[in-house]
N, C-alpha and C positions, 0 to 999 in steps of 0.2 A: 505494500500498499503505497503509496508518493506521500510525503510528509507535504498537507496543504500550509500554506503560506500562513495561517492563524497558530496553527500549530508550534511553526519555526519562533514565532514571535512570543509564545509562550514558553519554548524550552529556552529562549532567551533569559529569560526574568528564572523561571524556576530550575534552572542547570537540569540534571539527570535523574530529580527526585520523582516518584510517583504521581503522574498525571492521570487523574479518572476522566475517561473520556465516552462518549458515545460513538457505536458502530453497530451498522447495518449488514446484514447478512441475507444473501440472495440463494434461493432453492429453486433452481431452475429447471423445469421440466419442457420436452417438447412434445408434439402431439402423438409421438411414439411411445413415451415413458420415461424417456432417457433423459438421463441427470446431466448438467453442465458443468464440468471441473476446470480447474487453472490450475495448473503447478507453478506453483511461488517461488518469483527469482530470488526471494530472500532465503530462503529455507530450505529450496527442490522438493518442498510436500504438494501433494495433490488437497487440493482445499476446495469448499465452495467458495462463491465469489463475493467480498465484504469489501467494504470500506468506511471512511467517515463522513456524514452529511455537513456540506457547506453548511455554515452559520443561516439559521434560519429555513433551510431545508428540511421537507417533512421525510420520513423515514421510505415509505414509498419510491417517493420521485428521487431518494440516494440509491436505493436499488435496481431500478432500473437505469439512473445514469452509472452506476459502477458498471453492471453486466455491461451496458455498449461500450465504456472506456474501455474495458479489460477484454473483452472477448467478441465484438464487434456483433452481438447479437441485439436483435430488438426482442423486449419483454415486455408483458404487462403484471403488475402486480393483483397479486390474486387474494390473498389472505394473509396474516398474521400469525404465524407457527410458535413464536415462542419470544419471551425476554428473560435473559438472565444476566448476571452478573459474571464476568469472566474471570479466572484466577489473574494477578499480575505476569507480565510478561518483558521479560530485559531484553533489549534490541539488540545486536552486536556491536553497537556503537554507546552501549551503557545507556540508554535512554530504558525508562523504565515505563508502562504503561499498563491500567487496568481498564476494561473497556466494557460499558451495558450495552450488551448485543441485543439488537431487535432484530429478529430473524423474519423474514416473508418468502414465502412462496410466490414463485413469479411461473409464469406460462411465457414461453418463448412464441415469435409473434413472425418472426424474418433475422436476414441475415447471415452469414455464413461463420461457425465459430474458428476464431484465427487469434493469434497472439495480436492484440491492437495495442498496446504500451508496454513500459518496459518493467512492470508488476508481474509479469506472467512470462516463464520459459514454455510451455505447451498448453494449450485450452483444448477440450474436446469432449466428444458427449459418451456417455458410459452408460450401459446397460445397469439399471438397479441392483440386477443378481452376478454383476461381475464388476463392481467397483474398485478400485486400487486402494492398498491400506490406508484406513483416515484413522484418526485421533477420535478418540470416544464423544467429544463435543460436538465434531461433525457427522459422527452417525446420528446422536441423538437429535439435530438438527434435521436430518434425512429423513427419519424414522416420523418425527413428528410433523413433515411438510406430506408426506406420504396419507398420513392419517387425516379424518375429516372431523374430529375433534376440537374442542375449544382451545384456544391457546394456551400451550403448559408454561409453566411458571415454578422456581424452586419454591416449595412451601417453607412456611414461617416455621422457625423452630417450636 
C-alpha cells in the first residue's frame, strides 16, 4: 500500500510510534465465483486488495478505487463483510501501524486483471477451492464474504 501524503505528514510529527489508521479491504468475486488476489510487493504474500481511505472518502468508494488502482478491475461494492481491529504491524522501515479494517464484498464489473501500480507483483483470479496460502485474517474475510449473514465483528469480552 503506497503511503498517502497525509500519512507522511503525520509520520513527520509522530516518528515511528504506533499509528491507529482506517483500512478498507475488498473481497472481489467475478461472475464465475473466482476471487481476485494480489501478490504484495512489500511481502511477496498473496492477499485480498486493501488500502486506506483518503480523508473524507467513504469505505465503499475506497474499496472500488483501490481495486482499480491495484488491479485495473472495475467493481461495485455489494455489502459490508466485517469490521475488525487488526494487530499492530511493523513495516520494514520501522513504522508501526494498527488498522481498523472494514471489509467489503465486491463484484467485478469489467476490466482485465493485471498489475496496475507498484504495490503488487502479480494479480489474478483464483477458484475459492484452489487459493494460495493465505494468513488466517485473509481466510476469515473470504469466509465471511462467501456467506450471506450479517457483518462480522469481534464480540465484546
